C-alpha atoms as an extended CHARMM CRD file, in Angstrom:
* protein
*
       295  EXT
         1         1  MET       CA            139.6210000000       55.6900000000      126.1540000000  PROA      1               0.0000000000
         2         2  ILE       CA            137.9570000000       52.7430000000      124.4320000000  PROA      2               0.0000000000
         3         3  TRP       CA            134.7060000000       54.6680000000      124.0130000000  PROA      3               0.0000000000
         4         4  THR       CA            136.5240000000       57.6420000000      122.5020000000  PROA      4               0.0000000000
         5         5  ALA       CA            138.1210000000       55.2930000000      119.9830000000  PROA      5               0.0000000000
         6         6  TRP       CA            134.6970000000       53.7530000000      119.3000000000  PROA      6               0.0000000000
         7         7  ALA       CA            133.1380000000       57.1710000000      118.6680000000  PROA      7               0.0000000000
         8         8  ILE       CA            135.9210000000       58.2720000000      116.3330000000  PROA      8               0.0000000000
         9         9  GLY       CA            135.7670000000       54.9400000000      114.5440000000  PROA      9               0.0000000000
        10        10  CYS       CA            131.9930000000       55.2710000000      114.0610000000  PROA      10              0.0000000000
        11        11  ILE       CA            132.3430000000       58.7220000000      112.5170000000  PROA      11              0.0000000000
        12        12  PHE       CA            135.0230000000       57.4960000000      110.1300000000  PROA      12              0.0000000000
        13        13  LEU       CA            132.8180000000       54.4880000000      109.3150000000  PROA      13              0.0000000000
        14        14  PHE       CA            130.0170000000       56.8050000000      108.1950000000  PROA      14              0.0000000000
        15        15  ARG       CA            132.3910000000       58.9720000000      106.1510000000  PROA      15              0.0000000000
        16        16  TRP       CA            133.9230000000       55.9470000000      104.4550000000  PROA      16              0.0000000000
        17        17  GLY       CA            130.4970000000       54.3740000000      103.9300000000  PROA      17              0.0000000000
        18        18  ILE       CA            129.1550000000       57.4300000000      102.1230000000  PROA      18              0.0000000000
        19        19  GLN       CA            132.1480000000       57.4810000000       99.7750000000  PROA      19              0.0000000000
        20        20  TRP       CA            131.9420000000       53.7240000000       99.1780000000  PROA      20              0.0000000000
        21        21  PHE       CA            128.2120000000       53.8420000000       98.4180000000  PROA      21              0.0000000000
        22        22  GLN       CA            128.7020000000       56.8010000000       96.0790000000  PROA      22              0.0000000000
        23        23  SER       CA            131.4520000000       54.9920000000       94.1840000000  PROA      23              0.0000000000
        24        24  ARG       CA            129.0700000000       52.0830000000       93.5750000000  PROA      24              0.0000000000
        25        25  ALA       CA            126.0050000000       54.1970000000       92.8140000000  PROA      25              0.0000000000
        26        26  LEU       CA            124.0240000000       52.7020000000       95.7060000000  PROA      26              0.0000000000
        27        27  ASN       CA            121.6640000000       55.6480000000       95.6040000000  PROA      27              0.0000000000
        28        28  GLN       CA            118.1330000000       56.3450000000       96.7800000000  PROA      28              0.0000000000
        29        29  ARG       CA            115.4100000000       56.2510000000       94.1240000000  PROA      29              0.0000000000
        30        30  ILE       CA            112.9900000000       59.0480000000       94.9450000000  PROA      30              0.0000000000
        31        31  TYR       CA            109.2920000000       58.1580000000       94.8040000000  PROA      31              0.0000000000
        32        32  GLU       CA            107.6790000000       59.8990000000       91.8320000000  PROA      32              0.0000000000
        33        33  ASP       CA            104.7300000000       61.2240000000       93.8660000000  PROA      33              0.0000000000
        34        34  SER       CA            106.9170000000       62.7780000000       96.5720000000  PROA      34              0.0000000000
        35        35  PRO       CA            106.8960000000       66.5930000000       96.9230000000  PROA      35              0.0000000000
        36        36  ASP       CA            108.6850000000       68.2120000000       93.9670000000  PROA      36              0.0000000000
        37        37  HSD       CA            111.6480000000       69.4780000000       95.9920000000  PROA      37              0.0000000000
        38        38  HSD       CA            112.4610000000       65.8790000000       96.9640000000  PROA      38              0.0000000000
        39        39  GLN       CA            113.5410000000       65.1840000000       93.3940000000  PROA      39              0.0000000000
        40        40  VAL       CA            116.7740000000       67.1290000000       93.9490000000  PROA      40              0.0000000000
        41        41  LYS       CA            117.7110000000       64.4040000000       96.4680000000  PROA      41              0.0000000000
        42        42  GLN       CA            117.9000000000       61.8490000000       93.6570000000  PROA      42              0.0000000000
        43        43  GLY       CA            121.2940000000       60.1800000000       93.7270000000  PROA      43              0.0000000000
        44        44  THR       CA            121.9060000000       60.5070000000       97.4770000000  PROA      44              0.0000000000
        45        45  PRO       CA            123.3630000000       57.2720000000       98.9130000000  PROA      45              0.0000000000
        46        46  THR       CA            120.9530000000       55.1510000000      100.9320000000  PROA      46              0.0000000000
        47        47  MET       CA            121.1470000000       52.2540000000      103.4120000000  PROA      47              0.0000000000
        48        48  GLY       CA            122.9780000000       54.3810000000      105.9890000000  PROA      48              0.0000000000
        49        49  GLY       CA            121.1610000000       52.3070000000      108.5960000000  PROA      49              0.0000000000
        50        50  ILE       CA            123.8080000000       49.6360000000      107.9850000000  PROA      50              0.0000000000
        51        51  PHE       CA            126.3720000000       51.8510000000      109.6820000000  PROA      51              0.0000000000
        52        52  ILE       CA            124.0230000000       52.6740000000      112.5550000000  PROA      52              0.0000000000
        53        53  TYR       CA            123.6440000000       48.9450000000      113.1240000000  PROA      53              0.0000000000
        54        54  ILE       CA            127.3800000000       48.2100000000      112.8590000000  PROA      54              0.0000000000
        55        55  SER       CA            128.1720000000       51.0510000000      115.2800000000  PROA      55              0.0000000000
        56        56  PHE       CA            125.5110000000       49.8080000000      117.6890000000  PROA      56              0.0000000000
        57        57  LEU       CA            126.6160000000       46.1730000000      117.4810000000  PROA      57              0.0000000000
        58        58  ILE       CA            130.2950000000       46.9860000000      118.0310000000  PROA      58              0.0000000000
        59        59  GLY       CA            129.3300000000       49.2100000000      120.9690000000  PROA      59              0.0000000000
        60        60  ALA       CA            127.1800000000       46.4510000000      122.4710000000  PROA      60              0.0000000000
        61        61  ILE       CA            130.0500000000       43.9510000000      122.1390000000  PROA      61              0.0000000000
        62        62  LEU       CA            132.4880000000       46.3880000000      123.7440000000  PROA      62              0.0000000000
        63        63  LEU       CA            130.0110000000       46.9890000000      126.5610000000  PROA      63              0.0000000000
        64        64  GLY       CA            129.8680000000       43.2660000000      127.2590000000  PROA      64              0.0000000000
        65        65  LYS       CA            126.9850000000       43.4950000000      129.7410000000  PROA      65              0.0000000000
        66        66  TRP       CA            124.9700000000       40.6200000000      128.3270000000  PROA      66              0.0000000000
        67        67  THR       CA            121.7800000000       39.3360000000      129.8930000000  PROA      67              0.0000000000
        68        68  LEU       CA            118.9480000000       37.3790000000      128.3070000000  PROA      68              0.0000000000
        69        69  ASN       CA            117.0480000000       40.6630000000      128.0290000000  PROA      69              0.0000000000
        70        70  THR       CA            119.8030000000       42.5590000000      126.2250000000  PROA      70              0.0000000000
        71        71  LEU       CA            120.5350000000       39.5760000000      123.9750000000  PROA      71              0.0000000000
        72        72  TRP       CA            116.8640000000       39.5110000000      122.9930000000  PROA      72              0.0000000000
        73        73  ILE       CA            116.8450000000       43.2560000000      122.2630000000  PROA      73              0.0000000000
        74        74  VAL       CA            119.9140000000       42.8930000000      120.0340000000  PROA      74              0.0000000000
        75        75  ALA       CA            118.3160000000       39.8810000000      118.3120000000  PROA      75              0.0000000000
        76        76  ALA       CA            115.1390000000       41.8690000000      117.6090000000  PROA      76              0.0000000000
        77        77  THR       CA            117.1860000000       44.7920000000      116.3000000000  PROA      77              0.0000000000
        78        78  THR       CA            119.1290000000       42.4340000000      114.0520000000  PROA      78              0.0000000000
        79        79  LEU       CA            116.0300000000       40.7170000000      112.6800000000  PROA      79              0.0000000000
        80        80  PHE       CA            114.3830000000       43.9660000000      111.5980000000  PROA      80              0.0000000000
        81        81  PHE       CA            117.7250000000       45.1490000000      110.2590000000  PROA      81              0.0000000000
        82        82  LEU       CA            117.8170000000       42.0930000000      108.0020000000  PROA      82              0.0000000000
        83        83  ILE       CA            114.2490000000       42.6150000000      106.7740000000  PROA      83              0.0000000000
        84        84  GLY       CA            115.0890000000       46.2220000000      105.9340000000  PROA      84              0.0000000000
        85        85  ALA       CA            118.3240000000       45.1770000000      104.2230000000  PROA      85              0.0000000000
        86        86  LEU       CA            116.3990000000       42.7430000000      102.0220000000  PROA      86              0.0000000000
        87        87  ASP       CA            113.8870000000       45.4600000000      101.1260000000  PROA      87              0.0000000000
        88        88  ASP       CA            116.5830000000       48.0210000000      100.2920000000  PROA      88              0.0000000000
        89        89  GLY       CA            118.6630000000       45.4540000000       98.4520000000  PROA      89              0.0000000000
        90        90  LEU       CA            115.7740000000       44.6000000000       96.1360000000  PROA      90              0.0000000000
        91        91  SER       CA            115.1230000000       48.3070000000       95.5160000000  PROA      91              0.0000000000
        92        92  LEU       CA            118.7310000000       48.8560000000       94.4940000000  PROA      92              0.0000000000
        93        93  LYS       CA            118.7650000000       45.7220000000       92.3300000000  PROA      93              0.0000000000
        94        94  ARG       CA            115.6160000000       46.8410000000       90.5160000000  PROA      94              0.0000000000
        95        95  LYS       CA            116.8460000000       50.4440000000       90.3550000000  PROA      95              0.0000000000
        96        96  SER       CA            113.5180000000       51.7030000000       91.6740000000  PROA      96              0.0000000000
        97        97  ASN       CA            111.9950000000       52.7830000000       94.9790000000  PROA      97              0.0000000000
        98        98  LYS       CA            110.0850000000       49.4830000000       95.1970000000  PROA      98              0.0000000000
        99        99  GLY       CA            111.6540000000       46.6090000000       97.0860000000  PROA      99              0.0000000000
       100       100  LEU       CA            109.5380000000       44.0340000000       98.8690000000  PROA      100             0.0000000000
       101       101  SER       CA            105.8220000000       44.2430000000       98.2160000000  PROA      101             0.0000000000
       102       102  ALA       CA            103.7890000000       45.6050000000      101.1270000000  PROA      102             0.0000000000
       103       103  ARG       CA            102.2890000000       42.1570000000      101.6560000000  PROA      103             0.0000000000
       104       104  SER       CA            105.6580000000       40.3800000000      101.6370000000  PROA      104             0.0000000000
       105       105  LYS       CA            107.2190000000       42.9040000000      104.0040000000  PROA      105             0.0000000000
       106       106  PHE       CA            104.2820000000       42.6800000000      106.4010000000  PROA      106             0.0000000000
       107       107  LEU       CA            104.3750000000       38.8750000000      106.3140000000  PROA      107             0.0000000000
       108       108  LEU       CA            108.0980000000       38.8440000000      107.1060000000  PROA      108             0.0000000000
       109       109  GLN       CA            107.5210000000       41.2600000000      109.9780000000  PROA      109             0.0000000000
       110       110  ILE       CA            104.7040000000       39.1300000000      111.3950000000  PROA      110             0.0000000000
       111       111  ILE       CA            106.7320000000       35.9080000000      111.1120000000  PROA      111             0.0000000000
       112       112  GLY       CA            109.8560000000       37.5410000000      112.5430000000  PROA      112             0.0000000000
       113       113  SER       CA            107.9250000000       39.1360000000      115.4140000000  PROA      113             0.0000000000
       114       114  SER       CA            106.2440000000       35.8110000000      116.2040000000  PROA      114             0.0000000000
       115       115  VAL       CA            109.5920000000       34.0280000000      116.3660000000  PROA      115             0.0000000000
       116       116  LEU       CA            110.9520000000       36.7490000000      118.6410000000  PROA      116             0.0000000000
       117       117  VAL       CA            107.9620000000       36.4690000000      120.9610000000  PROA      117             0.0000000000
       118       118  VAL       CA            108.3260000000       32.6760000000      121.1500000000  PROA      118             0.0000000000
       119       119  VAL       CA            111.9880000000       33.1280000000      122.0910000000  PROA      119             0.0000000000
       120       120  LEU       CA            110.9400000000       35.7430000000      124.6360000000  PROA      120             0.0000000000
       121       121  TYR       CA            108.4540000000       33.3240000000      126.1940000000  PROA      121             0.0000000000
       122       122  LEU       CA            110.8200000000       30.3500000000      126.2600000000  PROA      122             0.0000000000
       123       123  TRP       CA            113.9870000000       31.9860000000      127.5560000000  PROA      123             0.0000000000
       124       124  VAL       CA            113.4390000000       35.5790000000      128.7200000000  PROA      124             0.0000000000
       125       125  LEU       CA            110.0400000000       36.4650000000      130.2240000000  PROA      125             0.0000000000
       126       126  PRO       CA            107.0220000000       34.4450000000      131.4030000000  PROA      126             0.0000000000
       127       127  ILE       CA            104.2730000000       36.0070000000      129.2880000000  PROA      127             0.0000000000
       128       128  SER       CA            100.6380000000       35.1370000000      128.6460000000  PROA      128             0.0000000000
       129       129  TRP       CA             99.0830000000       34.4090000000      125.2580000000  PROA      129             0.0000000000
       130       130  VAL       CA             97.3780000000       37.7980000000      125.3320000000  PROA      130             0.0000000000
       131       131  GLU       CA            100.7100000000       39.5090000000      125.9250000000  PROA      131             0.0000000000
       132       132  ALA       CA            102.2700000000       37.4480000000      123.1440000000  PROA      132             0.0000000000
       133       133  VAL       CA             99.6870000000       38.7040000000      120.6350000000  PROA      133             0.0000000000
       134       134  ILE       CA            100.1550000000       42.2840000000      121.8500000000  PROA      134             0.0000000000
       135       135  PHE       CA            103.9420000000       42.0190000000      121.5210000000  PROA      135             0.0000000000
       136       136  VAL       CA            103.7320000000       40.6980000000      117.9460000000  PROA      136             0.0000000000
       137       137  PHE       CA            101.4820000000       43.6500000000      117.1390000000  PROA      137             0.0000000000
       138       138  LEU       CA            103.8530000000       46.1280000000      118.8190000000  PROA      138             0.0000000000
       139       139  LEU       CA            106.9860000000       44.8200000000      117.1070000000  PROA      139             0.0000000000
       140       140  THR       CA            105.3430000000       44.7920000000      113.6850000000  PROA      140             0.0000000000
       141       141  GLY       CA            103.4120000000       48.0250000000      114.1580000000  PROA      141             0.0000000000
       142       142  THR       CA            106.2780000000       50.0610000000      115.5660000000  PROA      142             0.0000000000
       143       143  SER       CA            108.6930000000       49.0350000000      112.8210000000  PROA      143             0.0000000000
       144       144  ASN       CA            106.0920000000       49.9260000000      110.1880000000  PROA      144             0.0000000000
       145       145  ALA       CA            105.4080000000       53.2590000000      111.8820000000  PROA      145             0.0000000000
       146       146  THR       CA            109.0720000000       54.2720000000      112.0260000000  PROA      146             0.0000000000
       147       147  ASN       CA            109.4090000000       53.1810000000      108.4100000000  PROA      147             0.0000000000
       148       148  LEU       CA            106.6350000000       55.6350000000      107.4470000000  PROA      148             0.0000000000
       149       149  THR       CA            108.2310000000       58.4270000000      109.4730000000  PROA      149             0.0000000000
       150       150  ASP       CA            111.5490000000       58.2500000000      107.6390000000  PROA      150             0.0000000000
       151       151  GLY       CA            110.8050000000       60.6930000000      104.8360000000  PROA      151             0.0000000000
       152       152  VAL       CA            112.5520000000       63.9880000000      105.6540000000  PROA      152             0.0000000000
       153       153  ASP       CA            116.2530000000       64.6300000000      106.2550000000  PROA      153             0.0000000000
       154       154  GLY       CA            117.0050000000       63.9750000000      109.9040000000  PROA      154             0.0000000000
       155       155  LEU       CA            113.3800000000       63.3280000000      110.9010000000  PROA      155             0.0000000000
       156       156  LEU       CA            113.4190000000       59.7430000000      112.1600000000  PROA      156             0.0000000000
       157       157  GLY       CA            116.8730000000       60.0130000000      113.7150000000  PROA      157             0.0000000000
       158       158  THR       CA            115.9550000000       63.1550000000      115.6580000000  PROA      158             0.0000000000
       159       159  THR       CA            112.5530000000       61.9670000000      116.8490000000  PROA      159             0.0000000000
       160       160  MET       CA            114.0480000000       58.6060000000      117.8170000000  PROA      160             0.0000000000
       161       161  LEU       CA            116.6080000000       60.3710000000      120.0220000000  PROA      161             0.0000000000
       162       162  VAL       CA            113.7190000000       62.1670000000      121.7260000000  PROA      162             0.0000000000
       163       163  SER       CA            111.7980000000       58.8850000000      122.1420000000  PROA      163             0.0000000000
       164       164  LEU       CA            114.8110000000       57.0830000000      123.6080000000  PROA      164             0.0000000000
       165       165  THR       CA            115.5790000000       59.9910000000      125.9470000000  PROA      165             0.0000000000
       166       166  GLY       CA            112.0800000000       59.6330000000      127.3720000000  PROA      166             0.0000000000
       167       167  ILE       CA            112.2970000000       55.8950000000      127.8270000000  PROA      167             0.0000000000
       168       168  LEU       CA            115.7170000000       56.3090000000      129.4430000000  PROA      168             0.0000000000
       169       169  ALA       CA            114.1080000000       58.2660000000      132.2810000000  PROA      169             0.0000000000
       170       170  VAL       CA            111.8580000000       55.2860000000      132.9830000000  PROA      170             0.0000000000
       171       171  LEU       CA            114.7180000000       52.8070000000      132.7300000000  PROA      171             0.0000000000
       172       172  HSD       CA            116.7270000000       54.8290000000      135.2510000000  PROA      172             0.0000000000
       173       173  SER       CA            113.7920000000       54.8310000000      137.6570000000  PROA      173             0.0000000000
       174       174  ARG       CA            113.7000000000       51.0230000000      137.4120000000  PROA      174             0.0000000000
       175       175  TRP       CA            117.4780000000       50.5790000000      137.7710000000  PROA      175             0.0000000000
       176       176  LEU       CA            117.7000000000       48.6360000000      134.4900000000  PROA      176             0.0000000000
       177       177  TYR       CA            121.3570000000       49.4070000000      133.9050000000  PROA      177             0.0000000000
       178       178  GLU       CA            122.0590000000       46.9030000000      131.1150000000  PROA      178             0.0000000000
       179       179  GLU       CA            119.1580000000       48.2660000000      129.0670000000  PROA      179             0.0000000000
       180       180  ILE       CA            120.2440000000       51.8260000000      129.9260000000  PROA      180             0.0000000000
       181       181  HSD       CA            123.7630000000       51.2770000000      128.6030000000  PROA      181             0.0000000000
       182       182  LEU       CA            122.4500000000       49.6010000000      125.4650000000  PROA      182             0.0000000000
       183       183  THR       CA            120.1280000000       52.5540000000      124.8550000000  PROA      183             0.0000000000
       184       184  TYR       CA            122.9600000000       55.0590000000      125.2300000000  PROA      184             0.0000000000
       185       185  ILE       CA            124.9680000000       53.1340000000      122.6430000000  PROA      185             0.0000000000
       186       186  MET       CA            122.0920000000       53.2050000000      120.1710000000  PROA      186             0.0000000000
       187       187  MET       CA            121.5260000000       56.9160000000      120.8060000000  PROA      187             0.0000000000
       188       188  ALA       CA            125.2080000000       57.6290000000      120.1490000000  PROA      188             0.0000000000
       189       189  ALA       CA            125.0960000000       55.6060000000      116.9110000000  PROA      189             0.0000000000
       190       190  ILE       CA            122.0340000000       57.6050000000      115.7760000000  PROA      190             0.0000000000
       191       191  ALA       CA            123.7370000000       60.8810000000      116.7080000000  PROA      191             0.0000000000
       192       192  PHE       CA            126.7740000000       59.9730000000      114.5880000000  PROA      192             0.0000000000
       193       193  PHE       CA            124.4430000000       59.2090000000      111.6900000000  PROA      193             0.0000000000
       194       194  LEU       CA            122.6530000000       62.5510000000      112.0690000000  PROA      194             0.0000000000
       195       195  LEU       CA            125.9590000000       64.3400000000      111.4840000000  PROA      195             0.0000000000
       196       196  PHE       CA            125.5640000000       63.1950000000      107.8780000000  PROA      196             0.0000000000
       197       197  ASN       CA            121.7690000000       62.9510000000      107.6190000000  PROA      197             0.0000000000
       198       198  TRP       CA            120.7480000000       66.4250000000      108.7930000000  PROA      198             0.0000000000
       199       199  HSD       CA            119.5100000000       68.5840000000      105.9050000000  PROA      199             0.0000000000
       200       200  PRO       CA            120.9210000000       68.4990000000      103.3040000000  PROA      200             0.0000000000
       201       201  ALA       CA            121.4580000000       64.7860000000      103.8360000000  PROA      201             0.0000000000
       202       202  LYS       CA            124.6430000000       63.1930000000      102.5510000000  PROA      202             0.0000000000
       203       203  ILE       CA            123.1660000000       59.7400000000      103.1290000000  PROA      203             0.0000000000
       204       204  PHE       CA            119.6960000000       58.3380000000      103.8340000000  PROA      204             0.0000000000
       205       205  MET       CA            118.8150000000       55.7650000000      106.4710000000  PROA      205             0.0000000000
       206       206  GLY       CA            116.8480000000       53.4430000000      104.1960000000  PROA      206             0.0000000000
       207       207  ASP       CA            114.4200000000       50.7730000000      105.3390000000  PROA      207             0.0000000000
       208       208  VAL       CA            117.3790000000       48.9210000000      106.8270000000  PROA      208             0.0000000000
       209       209  GLY       CA            117.6210000000       51.7270000000      109.3830000000  PROA      209             0.0000000000
       210       210  SER       CA            113.9950000000       52.6890000000      109.8640000000  PROA      210             0.0000000000
       211       211  LEU       CA            112.7620000000       49.1200000000      110.4100000000  PROA      211             0.0000000000
       212       212  MET       CA            115.7140000000       48.4090000000      112.6840000000  PROA      212             0.0000000000
       213       213  LEU       CA            115.0520000000       51.4510000000      114.9030000000  PROA      213             0.0000000000
       214       214  GLY       CA            111.3890000000       50.5360000000      115.2230000000  PROA      214             0.0000000000
       215       215  GLY       CA            112.4010000000       47.0200000000      116.1970000000  PROA      215             0.0000000000
       216       216  PHE       CA            114.8780000000       48.3220000000      118.7710000000  PROA      216             0.0000000000
       217       217  LEU       CA            112.4080000000       50.7560000000      120.3510000000  PROA      217             0.0000000000
       218       218  SER       CA            109.6010000000       48.2160000000      120.6800000000  PROA      218             0.0000000000
       219       219  ALA       CA            111.9290000000       45.4180000000      121.8610000000  PROA      219             0.0000000000
       220       220  LEU       CA            113.4530000000       47.7380000000      124.4660000000  PROA      220             0.0000000000
       221       221  ALA       CA            110.0090000000       48.6720000000      125.8070000000  PROA      221             0.0000000000
       222       222  ILE       CA            108.8270000000       45.0440000000      125.8520000000  PROA      222             0.0000000000
       223       223  SER       CA            111.9510000000       43.6460000000      127.4830000000  PROA      223             0.0000000000
       224       224  SER       CA            111.9670000000       46.4200000000      130.1030000000  PROA      224             0.0000000000
       225       225  GLY       CA            108.3390000000       45.7920000000      131.0200000000  PROA      225             0.0000000000
       226       226  VAL       CA            107.1040000000       49.2130000000      129.9120000000  PROA      226             0.0000000000
       227       227  TRP       CA            105.5370000000       48.2230000000      126.5930000000  PROA      227             0.0000000000
       228       228  TRP       CA            102.3050000000       50.1340000000      127.3060000000  PROA      228             0.0000000000
       229       229  MET       CA            104.3350000000       53.3570000000      127.3610000000  PROA      229             0.0000000000
       230       230  LEU       CA            105.0970000000       53.0410000000      123.6420000000  PROA      230             0.0000000000
       231       231  ILE       CA            101.9300000000       55.0360000000      122.9450000000  PROA      231             0.0000000000
       232       232  GLY       CA            103.6920000000       58.0360000000      124.4820000000  PROA      232             0.0000000000
       233       233  PHE       CA            107.3170000000       57.3770000000      123.6080000000  PROA      233             0.0000000000
       234       234  GLY       CA            106.3330000000       56.4970000000      120.0460000000  PROA      234             0.0000000000
       235       235  ALA       CA            103.5270000000       59.0430000000      119.6890000000  PROA      235             0.0000000000
       236       236  ILE       CA            104.8730000000       60.7730000000      116.5930000000  PROA      236             0.0000000000
       237       237  TYR       CA            105.1230000000       57.4230000000      114.7820000000  PROA      237             0.0000000000
       238       238  VAL       CA            101.5430000000       56.6020000000      115.7510000000  PROA      238             0.0000000000
       239       239  ILE       CA            100.4100000000       60.0010000000      114.4350000000  PROA      239             0.0000000000
       240       240  GLU       CA            102.2330000000       59.4490000000      111.1380000000  PROA      240             0.0000000000
       241       241  THR       CA            100.6010000000       56.0290000000      110.7520000000  PROA      241             0.0000000000
       242       242  LEU       CA             97.1510000000       57.3300000000      111.6340000000  PROA      242             0.0000000000
       243       243  SER       CA             97.4920000000       60.0730000000      109.0210000000  PROA      243             0.0000000000
       244       244  VAL       CA             97.9690000000       57.4220000000      106.3410000000  PROA      244             0.0000000000
       245       245  ILE       CA             95.0350000000       55.3410000000      107.6020000000  PROA      245             0.0000000000
       246       246  ILE       CA             92.7540000000       58.3950000000      107.7600000000  PROA      246             0.0000000000
       247       247  GLN       CA             93.8010000000       59.5370000000      104.2900000000  PROA      247             0.0000000000
       248       248  VAL       CA             93.1720000000       56.1510000000      102.6960000000  PROA      248             0.0000000000
       249       249  ALA       CA             89.8510000000       55.6330000000      104.4930000000  PROA      249             0.0000000000
       250       250  SER       CA             88.6260000000       59.1230000000      103.6310000000  PROA      250             0.0000000000
       251       251  TYR       CA             89.4880000000       58.7540000000       99.9650000000  PROA      251             0.0000000000
       252       252  LYS       CA             87.8850000000       55.3230000000       99.6690000000  PROA      252             0.0000000000
       253       253  LEU       CA             84.7130000000       56.3650000000      101.4770000000  PROA      253             0.0000000000
       254       254  ARG       CA             84.2940000000       60.0000000000      100.3790000000  PROA      254             0.0000000000
       255       255  LYS       CA             86.6970000000       60.3990000000       97.4410000000  PROA      255             0.0000000000
       256       256  LYS       CA             88.2120000000       63.2960000000       99.3940000000  PROA      256             0.0000000000
       257       257  ARG       CA             91.6260000000       63.7530000000      101.0000000000  PROA      257             0.0000000000
       258       258  VAL       CA             92.0090000000       65.0280000000      104.5440000000  PROA      258             0.0000000000
       259       259  PHE       CA             95.6910000000       65.9300000000      104.1200000000  PROA      259             0.0000000000
       260       260  LEU       CA             97.6050000000       67.3530000000      101.1680000000  PROA      260             0.0000000000
       261       261  MET       CA             99.8100000000       64.2460000000      101.2510000000  PROA      261             0.0000000000
       262       262  THR       CA            100.6590000000       61.4940000000      103.7020000000  PROA      262             0.0000000000
       263       263  PRO       CA            102.5370000000       60.4650000000      105.7750000000  PROA      263             0.0000000000
       264       264  LEU       CA            101.8740000000       63.6570000000      107.7260000000  PROA      264             0.0000000000
       265       265  HSD       CA            105.3520000000       65.1670000000      107.3090000000  PROA      265             0.0000000000
       266       266  HSD       CA            104.6330000000       65.5560000000      103.5810000000  PROA      266             0.0000000000
       267       267  HSD       CA            101.4890000000       67.5530000000      104.4220000000  PROA      267             0.0000000000
       268       268  PHE       CA            103.5850000000       70.1130000000      106.2970000000  PROA      268             0.0000000000
       269       269  GLU       CA            106.1460000000       70.1920000000      103.4970000000  PROA      269             0.0000000000
       270       270  LEU       CA            103.4140000000       71.0680000000      101.0020000000  PROA      270             0.0000000000
       271       271  LEU       CA            102.2360000000       73.8030000000      103.3620000000  PROA      271             0.0000000000
       272       272  GLY       CA            105.6390000000       75.4150000000      102.7880000000  PROA      272             0.0000000000
       273       273  MET       CA            107.7350000000       74.1560000000      105.7000000000  PROA      273             0.0000000000
       274       274  ASN       CA            111.3320000000       73.1430000000      104.9390000000  PROA      274             0.0000000000
       275       275  ASP       CA            113.0040000000       69.9600000000      106.1940000000  PROA      275             0.0000000000
       276       276  ARG       CA            114.5300000000       71.5590000000      109.2800000000  PROA      276             0.0000000000
       277       277  ASP       CA            111.2250000000       73.1210000000      110.3550000000  PROA      277             0.0000000000
       278       278  VAL       CA            109.3820000000       69.8220000000      109.9910000000  PROA      278             0.0000000000
       279       279  VAL       CA            112.0360000000       68.0210000000      112.0480000000  PROA      279             0.0000000000
       280       280  VAL       CA            111.9190000000       70.6410000000      114.8150000000  PROA      280             0.0000000000
       281       281  LEU       CA            108.1000000000       70.5600000000      114.8960000000  PROA      281             0.0000000000
       282       282  PHE       CA            107.8480000000       66.7780000000      115.0370000000  PROA      282             0.0000000000
       283       283  ALA       CA            110.6500000000       66.4700000000      117.5920000000  PROA      283             0.0000000000
       284       284  ALA       CA            108.8650000000       69.0560000000      119.7750000000  PROA      284             0.0000000000
       285       285  ILE       CA            105.5850000000       67.1350000000      119.5090000000  PROA      285             0.0000000000
       286       286  GLN       CA            107.3420000000       63.9060000000      120.4750000000  PROA      286             0.0000000000
       287       287  ALA       CA            109.0760000000       65.6880000000      123.3700000000  PROA      287             0.0000000000
       288       288  VAL       CA            105.7120000000       66.8180000000      124.7530000000  PROA      288             0.0000000000
       289       289  PHE       CA            104.2780000000       63.3030000000      124.5860000000  PROA      289             0.0000000000
       290       290  SER       CA            107.4240000000       61.8210000000      126.1470000000  PROA      290             0.0000000000
       291       291  PHE       CA            107.3450000000       64.3650000000      128.9760000000  PROA      291             0.0000000000
       292       292  VAL       CA            103.7000000000       63.6230000000      129.6960000000  PROA      292             0.0000000000
       293       293  GLN       CA            104.4310000000       59.8920000000      129.6320000000  PROA      293             0.0000000000
       294       294  VAL       CA            107.3010000000       60.2180000000      132.1090000000  PROA      294             0.0000000000
       295       295  ILE       CA            105.3730000000       62.3220000000      134.6230000000  PROA      295             0.0000000000
């Protein structure tokens, strides 16, 4: 009964949040160089990730199955949520699509990830210095990668559900029930969000959501001892990031572009695919990688 009430409450939270954001003109500023059809999305409320986080946090509190591992996962999720909130808040204040500078955001992610890894070492897991460096890289890199992926209605939410479904299979095989329950709560919160984010989106996730989800995914993998599997469970985010790196490197070295536009989802949009088709394609790609990783 309590979980039914939680689910209904989450849905009403999203509905109320959209109306509240609209009444205060807390709207997404569309990047000028985005594909032309993105300009019609101007004025759509952003920072919907706030309500994903609130739904997740309330669900985690109701669950009440706290261990040092789950506390650390929630702490990591919260930290990246706060970085994203700062970024989005500055964008709204400046009435532009530019919040934190790339350097400032990266520095905050590195510092935050380092603090999280120190906490992990002191109170959660006995890790080596090599693992500590790897974990800082994974936390920072994954949150950046999911941030890049959030550019089409429903894209990050859908692919994240696929990623978490894959990692759930591994968690079940390891009997990590606290992490399993926490993952189900996050998946439900994302699913509620997608009711309003699927094309045409009534609200966008914002950096507050995309950074948070990257932080959750990487923290979950690290805490559960399956961090090396992120290459499979986060494959689509790696591909999106690589497309940007390849594009920049190619243009600097050869003055030629490999893709029509990056991140990669924009390339497919410019090839004529609509939002739904891009989401289905990317979710299918992630599903293949997740399946291969599980077997």
